Every structure is written in C-alpha cells, then in structure tokens.
C-alpha positions in Angstrom: -15.9 0.5 -6.7 -12.6 -1.2 -5.3 -10.6 -0.6 -2.5 -6.7 -1.1 -2.9 -4.6 -2.2 -0.4 -0.6 -2.2 -0.8 2.1 -3.2 1.6 5.5 -2.3 0.7 8.6 -1.2 1.8 8.4 2.2 3.5 11.7 3.9 1.2 9.4 3.1 -1.7 6.4 5.4 -0.6 7.6 8.2 -2.2 8.0 6.4 -5.5 4.3 5.0 -5.7 2.9 8.4 -4.5 4.4 10.2 -7.4 3.5 7.2 -9.8 -0.1 7.4 -8.6 -0.1 11.2 -9.1 1.1 11.0 -12.7 -2.0 8.8 -13.4 -4.6 11.2 -11.6 -4.8 9.3 -7.9 -4.8 12.2 -5.6 -6.3 10.3 -2.2 -4.9 7.6 -0.1 -4.3 6.7 3.1 -1.0 5.4 4.8 -0.4 3.4 7.6 3.1 2.3 9.1 2.6 -1.5 9.7 4.7 -4.4 10.7 4.9 -8.0 9.6 6.4 -10.7 7.7 6.1 -13.2 5.0 8.4 -15.6 3.5 11.4 -13.6 4.7 10.4 -14.6 7.9 12.4 -11.6 9.4 16.0 -11.2 10.2 18.9 -11.2 12.4 20.4 -8.2 13.6 23.5 -7.6 16.3 22.9 -4.6 18.9 25.9 -4.2 21.2 27.3 -7.4 20.6 24.1 -9.4 21.2 22.6 -11.3 18.2 18.5 -11.2 18.2 15.9 -11.8 15.9 13.6 -9.2 14.2 10.2 -11.0 13.8 8.3 -8.2 12.1 9.3 -6.3 9.2 8.6 -2.2 8.9 6.2 -2.0 6.2 3.6 0.9 5.0 0.4 0.1 4.1 -1.4 2.3 1.3 -5.2 2.3 1.0 -7.1 3.5 -2.1 -10.5 3.6 -3.2 -10.9 3.9 -7.0 -13.8 3.4 -9.6 -13.9 -0.8 -10.7 -12.5 0.8 -14.1 -9.5 2.0 -12.6 -8.5 -1.2 -10.7 -5.8 -2.8 -12.8 -4.4 0.7 -13.7 -3.7 1.6 -10.3 -2.7 -1.8 -9.1 -0.4 -1.9 -11.9 1.3 1.4 -11.2 1.8 0.6 -7.6 3.4 -2.8 -8.2 5.8 -1.1 -10.6 6.9 1.9 -8.4 7.5 -0.5 -5.6 9.1 -3.2 -7.2 12.9 -3.8 -6.4 13.1 -7.2 -7.4 14.0 -8.6 -4.0 12.2 -10.3 -1.6 10.1 -8.4 1.0 8.7 -6.1 -1.7 5.1 -6.7 -0.5 1.5 -7.3 -1.8 -1.2 -5.9 -3.3 -5.1 -6.8 -2.2 -7.7 -5.6 -3.7 -11.4 -5.7 -2.3 -15.2 -4.7 -3.4 -16.3 -1.6 -1.8 -20.4 -1.4 -1.3 -20.7 2.2 -0.6 -18.6 5.5 -0.3 -20.0 8.2 1.8 -18.2 11.8 2.0 -18.9 12.9 5.7 -18.5 16.7 5.0 -21.1 16.9 2.2 -23.1 13.5 2.3 -21.9 12.7 -1.4 -22.4 9.1 -2.1 -20.6 6.2 -4.5 -18.1 7.6 -7.0 -18.7 11.1 -6.2 -17.4 10.6 -2.5 -13.9 9.3 -3.9 
C-alpha cells in the first residue's frame, strides 16, 4: 500500500476530487494548510499599507491506495491540479506498512 499526499491550490480541489472519483477513488482526507516553496510568498496592500504574506493557503489531500494504483492516482492528481503556474503544488508518495479499519478490524487493502 502507498500513501499519496498532494499539496495543491485550494480552487483546484473540486477538479481533483472529480478526477479521482472518475477512476474509482472514493476516500480521501483533506486538510487546509499554509506554506511556501519557490514562490516565497507575495506582497499585498491592505488599507494603504504593504505587507508580505509568507505562507500561501494550500490544501493537502491524503489518499491510501494499493501499490499497483500509485502511478495512476498520482498522474490523475497532477493533471487535475495543474494550472501551469508557479505554486501548483507537490505530490509525495510514502510506503504504508499496515492499515486497520477501526469499525470492523479489517486489515491491509480490505481496510482501505
């Protein structure tokens, strides 16, 4: 099993969710996060004063899939989240040792 974490722009969340539903991925965890990468934040003007926004709002999607679907899911996320502009995000893939469904006690791929 693999865990896929994707950090994307918030307005692309619905596009990614729809694309994942189309390939049969139903469960995911979404977290609102803030951070920065190469864009290093940006400047905004509020009531005449200029200030730097260091941390940009993003959304983190977490999905656990069977190892054989990792490339398909990662490619689907990448295509759906892509705007072609800086700050589109990143996708990270981790190995998952075990998964256990709390309600039934199912383990492994049965739990996901």
